C-alpha positions in Angstrom: 127.7 79.3 138.4 126.1 76.1 139.9 124.6 73.5 137.7 121.0 74.1 138.7 121.4 77.8 138.0 122.9 77.1 134.6 120.0 74.8 133.8 117.6 77.5 134.9 119.3 80.1 132.7 119.2 77.8 129.6 115.5 77.1 130.2 114.7 80.8 130.7 116.4 81.6 127.4 114.4 78.8 125.7 111.2 80.0 127.2 111.8 83.7 126.1 112.5 82.6 122.6 109.5 80.3 122.5 107.1 83.0 123.8 108.3 85.5 121.2 107.7 83.0 118.4 104.4 81.9 120.0 103.1 85.5 120.0 103.8 85.8 116.3 102.1 82.5 115.4 99.1 83.2 117.6 98.5 86.6 116.1 98.8 85.1 112.6 96.4 82.4 113.5 94.0 84.9 115.0 94.1 87.0 111.8 93.7 84.0 109.5 90.6 84.5 107.2 89.5 80.9 107.6 89.7 81.2 111.4 87.6 84.4 111.3 85.0 82.8 109.1 84.8 79.9 111.5 84.4 82.3 114.4 81.4 84.1 112.8 79.6 81.4 110.8 76.8 79.4 112.1 78.4 75.9 112.2 76.9 72.5 112.4 77.9 68.8 112.3 81.5 67.7 112.4 82.8 71.3 111.9 80.8 72.6 114.9 82.2 69.8 117.1 85.8 70.3 115.8 85.6 74.1 116.1 84.4 73.9 119.7 87.5 71.9 120.5 89.7 74.4 118.5 88.2 77.4 120.2 88.9 75.8 123.6 92.4 75.2 122.4 92.8 78.8 121.3 91.5 80.1 124.7 94.0 77.9 126.5 96.8 79.1 124.2 96.3 82.7 125.0 95.9 81.9 128.7 99.1 79.9 128.5 100.9 82.7 126.7 100.0 85.1 129.5 101.0 82.6 132.2 104.4 81.9 130.5 105.0 85.7 130.1 104.3 86.2 133.8 106.7 83.4 134.8 109.4 84.9 132.5 108.9 88.3 134.0 109.2 87.1 137.5 112.2 84.9 136.7 114.0 87.6 134.8 113.4 90.1 137.7 115.0 87.6 140.1 117.9 86.8 137.7 118.8 90.4 137.1 119.4 91.1 140.7 123.0 92.0 141.5 123.4 89.4 144.2 121.3 86.3 144.5 120.8 84.8 148.0 120.3 81.1 148.3 116.6 81.8 148.7 116.6 83.9 145.5 118.4 81.0 143.7 115.9 78.5 144.9 112.9 80.7 143.9 114.4 81.4 140.5 115.0 77.8 139.8 111.4 77.0 140.9 109.9 79.7 138.7 111.7 78.3 135.6 112.1 74.6 136.3 109.5 73.8 138.9 105.7 73.6 139.0 105.3 77.3 139.2 102.2 77.7 137.0 98.7 77.2 138.5 96.4 75.6 135.9 93.3 75.4 138.0 91.9 75.5 141.5 88.8 73.5 142.4 86.8 73.2 145.7 86.4 69.7 147.2 82.8 69.3 148.5 82.6 68.8 152.3 81.0 65.4 151.8 84.1 64.2 150.0 86.7 65.5 152.4 88.4 63.6 155.2 89.1 65.2 158.5 92.6 66.2 157.5 91.8 66.8 153.8 92.2 70.1 152.0 89.2 72.1 150.9 90.8 72.9 147.6 92.7 71.0 144.9 95.3 73.0 143.0 96.7 71.7 139.7 100.1 73.0 138.8 102.7 72.4 136.1 106.1 73.6 135.0 106.7 76.0 132.2 108.1 73.2 130.0 105.0 71.1 130.6 102.7 74.0 129.8 104.7 74.7 126.6 104.3 71.1 125.5 100.6 71.2 126.1 100.3 74.5 124.2 102.1 73.0 121.2 99.5 70.2 121.1 96.6 72.8 121.4 98.1 74.9 118.6 98.3 71.9 116.4 94.6 71.1 117.1 93.5 74.6 116.3 95.6 74.9 113.1 94.4 71.5 111.9 90.7 72.5 112.2 91.2 75.9 110.6 93.3 74.5 107.7 91.0 71.6 106.9 87.9 73.8 107.0 89.5 76.4 104.8 90.7 73.8 102.3 87.3 72.4 102.2 85.7 75.7 101.4 88.3 76.6 98.8 88.1 73.2 97.1 84.4 72.8 97.0 82.9 76.3 96.8 84.2 76.9 93.2 83.0 73.4 92.2 79.6 74.2 93.6 79.6 77.5 91.8 80.5 75.7 88.5 77.6 73.2 89.1 75.2 76.1 89.7 76.3 77.8 86.5 75.9 74.5 84.6 72.5 74.1 86.1 71.4 77.6 85.1 72.7 77.0 81.6 70.9 73.7 81.4 67.6 75.3 82.3 68.1 78.1 79.8 68.9 75.7 77.0 66.0 73.5 77.9 63.6 76.4 77.7 65.0 77.4 74.3 64.8 73.8 73.0 61.2 73.3 74.2 59.8 76.7 73.0 59.6 78.2 76.5 58.4 75.1 78.3 60.6 72.4 79.9 60.1 68.8 78.9 58.7 66.8 81.8 61.7 64.5 82.3 64.2 67.4 81.9 62.2 69.4 84.4 62.3 66.5 86.9 66.0 65.9 86.5 66.9 69.6 86.9 64.7 70.1 89.9 66.3 67.1 91.6 69.8 68.5 90.7 68.7 71.9 92.2 67.5 70.3 95.4 70.7 68.3 95.8 72.9 71.3 95.0 71.0 73.4 97.6 71.5 70.8 100.3 75.1 70.5 99.5 75.7 74.2 99.4 74.0 74.7 102.8 76.0 71.8 104.3 79.2 73.2 102.9 78.5 76.7 104.3 78.0 75.4 107.9 80.0 72.2 107.9 82.9 72.1 105.5 84.4 69.1 107.3 81.3 67.1 106.9 80.5 68.1 103.3 80.7 65.2 100.8 82.0 66.2 97.4 80.2 63.1 95.9 77.0 65.1 96.2 78.3 67.4 93.4 79.0 64.4 91.3 75.4 63.4 91.6 74.3 66.9 90.7 76.6 66.8 87.6 75.2 63.4 86.6 71.6 64.7 86.8 72.5 67.8 84.7 74.2 65.6 82.1 71.1 63.4 82.0 68.9 66.4 81.5 71.2 67.7 78.7 70.9 64.3 77.0 67.1 64.5 77.2 66.7 67.9 75.6 69.8 68.7 73.6 69.8 68.0 69.9 73.2 67.7 68.2 72.7 70.9 66.4 72.0 72.9 69.5 74.9 71.3 71.3 77.2 72.0 68.3 76.2 75.7 68.2 76.7 76.1 71.9 80.1 74.4 71.9 81.3 76.4 68.9 80.7 79.6 70.7 82.4 78.2 73.8 85.4 77.2 71.6 85.6 80.7 70.3 85.6 82.0 73.8 88.2 79.5 74.8 90.5 80.6 71.9 90.1 84.2 73.0 91.1 83.1 76.6 94.1 81.3 75.1 95.2 84.5 73.5 94.9 86.3 76.8 97.1 83.6 78.4 99.7 84.1 75.7 99.7 87.8 76.3 99.8 87.4 80.0 102.8 85.0 79.8 104.7 87.5 77.7 104.0 90.2 80.3 104.9 88.0 83.2 108.2 86.9 81.5 109.1 90.5 80.7 108.4 91.5 84.4 110.5 88.6 85.7 113.3 89.4 83.3 113.2 93.0 84.5 113.4 91.9 88.1 115.9 89.1 87.7 119.3 89.9 89.2 118.0 93.1 90.8 116.3 91.3 93.7 116.7 88.2 95.7 115.4 85.1 93.8 113.0 84.2 96.5 111.2 87.6 96.2 110.7 87.1 92.4 107.5 85.3 91.3 108.1 82.5 88.9 106.2 82.1 85.7 106.9 78.4 85.1 104.0 76.1 84.4 102.3 74.6 81.4 99.9 76.8 79.5 96.8 74.7 78.6 97.1 75.4 74.8 97.9 71.9 73.8 94.8 70.6 75.6 92.7 73.2 73.6 94.2 71.9 70.4 93.0 68.4 71.3 89.5 69.7 72.0 89.6 71.5 68.6 90.5 68.2 67.0 87.5 66.5 68.6 85.3 69.3 67.1 86.8 68.8 63.7 86.1 65.1 63.9 82.5 65.8 64.9 82.7 64.3 68.4 80.7 67.1 70.0 79.3 65.0 72.9 82.9 64.5 74.2 83.8 68.2 74.2 81.6 69.7 76.9 83.2 68.2 80.0 86.7 68.6 78.6 86.1 72.2 77.7 84.7 72.9 81.2 87.8 71.5 82.7 90.0 73.4 80.3 88.3 76.7 81.1 88.9 76.2 84.9 92.6 75.4 84.3 93.0 78.3 81.9 91.4 80.8 84.2 93.7 79.6 87.1 96.7 79.9 84.8 95.8 83.4 83.7 95.4 84.5 87.3 98.8 83.0 88.2 100.5 84.8 85.3 98.9 88.1 86.0 99.7 87.9 89.7 103.4 87.1 88.9 103.6 90.1 86.5 102.1 92.4 89.1 104.3 91.1 91.9 107.5 91.4 89.9 106.6 94.8 88.5 105.7 95.9 92.0 109.3 95.1 93.2 110.7 97.5 90.7 108.0 100.1 91.4 108.7 99.9 95.2 112.5 100.2 94.6 112.0 103.2 92.3 109.7 104.9 94.8 112.3 104.5 97.6 114.9 105.9 95.3 112.7 108.9 94.6 112.1 109.4 98.3 115.8 109.3 99.0 116.6 111.8 96.3 113.9 114.2 97.7 115.2 113.9 101.2 118.8 114.5 100.1 117.7 117.6 98.1 115.9 118.8 101.3 119.1 118.2 103.3 121.1 120.2 100.8 118.6 123.1 100.8 118.9 123.3 104.6 122.7 123.2 104.6 123.1 119.6 105.7 124.8 118.3 102.6 128.0 117.3 104.5 126.5 116.7 107.9 128.7 114.0 109.6 125.7 112.2 111.0 123.4 112.4 108.0 125.9 111.7 105.2 126.7 108.1 106.3 122.9 107.4 106.6 122.3 108.7 103.2 125.1 106.7 101.7 123.9 103.5 103.5 120.4 104.1 102.0 121.8 104.7 98.5 124.0 101.6 98.7 121.0 99.5 99.8 118.9 100.8 96.9 121.5 100.6 94.2 123.1 97.3 94.9 122.0 94.1 93.3 120.3 92.1 94.5 118.4 94.8 96.4 117.0 94.0 99.8 113.8 96.1 99.8 113.1 95.6 103.5 116.6 96.7 104.4 116.5 99.6 101.9 113.2 100.8 103.2 114.6 100.8 106.8 117.7 102.7 105.6 115.6 105.4 103.9 113.4 105.7 106.9 116.4 106.0 109.2 117.8 108.8 107.0 114.4 110.6 106.9 114.0 110.4 110.7 117.5 111.6 111.3 117.0 114.5 108.9 113.8 115.5 110.5 115.3 115.4 113.9 118.3 117.5 112.8 116.1 120.1 111.2 113.9 120.2 114.3 116.9 120.6 116.5 118.2 123.6 114.5 114.8 125.3 114.5 114.5 124.8 118.3 117.7 126.8 118.9 
């Protein structure tokens, strides 16, 4: 094999591997919820500008994937010929290593041509050059999608918390003023409402341009309104109820931790460690004890912001624990479901007289081994059970066709 042919073969193998990985990553990016949201939302500002570039990059990525696939198909067809002539070798090397991909064709206006000039300008590149350009385009698209998604996930909950705090402040103000808001409280809360509305609209259409400091100003206005209308007795009554709710939430966390630990212990050793959800993490019980200490000391004005933060952390921790318990329990449930399916198929095989079938028996044993070994590879076990089911169905169908 000549050196150029060997180089072309190595490059073709690299391109085939790259296109296979590329297809997976492009589909995953296409199905990404944040990308879909960007594709349907009415965008503005920095996000609109960045997304326009990202959409152009995505379009070029899919076009490049098609072009690379076509080059690979042509090159593979040449390479798989029994005998390669010198012309075939040259064409094959050009497809894989040369400027075999046409990126664009543009017409040169007559006024700009010389007598011997071409009427068209064709821009070409090699597969390697196109692949390098596609990697940069993919990075651009992923960066915009990731930053926009992170902006939404980080700031939308904070905006919702601010809206809830604003609604609570209005309700408490009305109660404190016998159904009418005090003038200064009303002004402060209206300003907070206006700022929050502006921020929320900006965040919805321009997550890359939204400034989280706007929420800090909203919180500051709400705090000033609280100071204007809240007496110490009202504040204390409200916070006492919130503390009772927090203690109930702490009890839920303790229960959820026990359930998560039990589910992890049940899954430990039976499945690969990377499949098992962890339950490590600090439950925020100590922080609640510190808040209780503030209440006991009568420092009610210090409790509200700390309790709000504690509640956010506690809800997040509770969700993590419940998710871990569900995931680990799901591993056992899926394994048991597969075992049940295998038992049912084997019973069906016995009833049809295929208990000792030389083709089915090894498949059944392979599926049983996969399901009863530890750690259990659920993906491999599922494939083994499916293989046995398909073989059994085919065997039964073959008998009935005779």
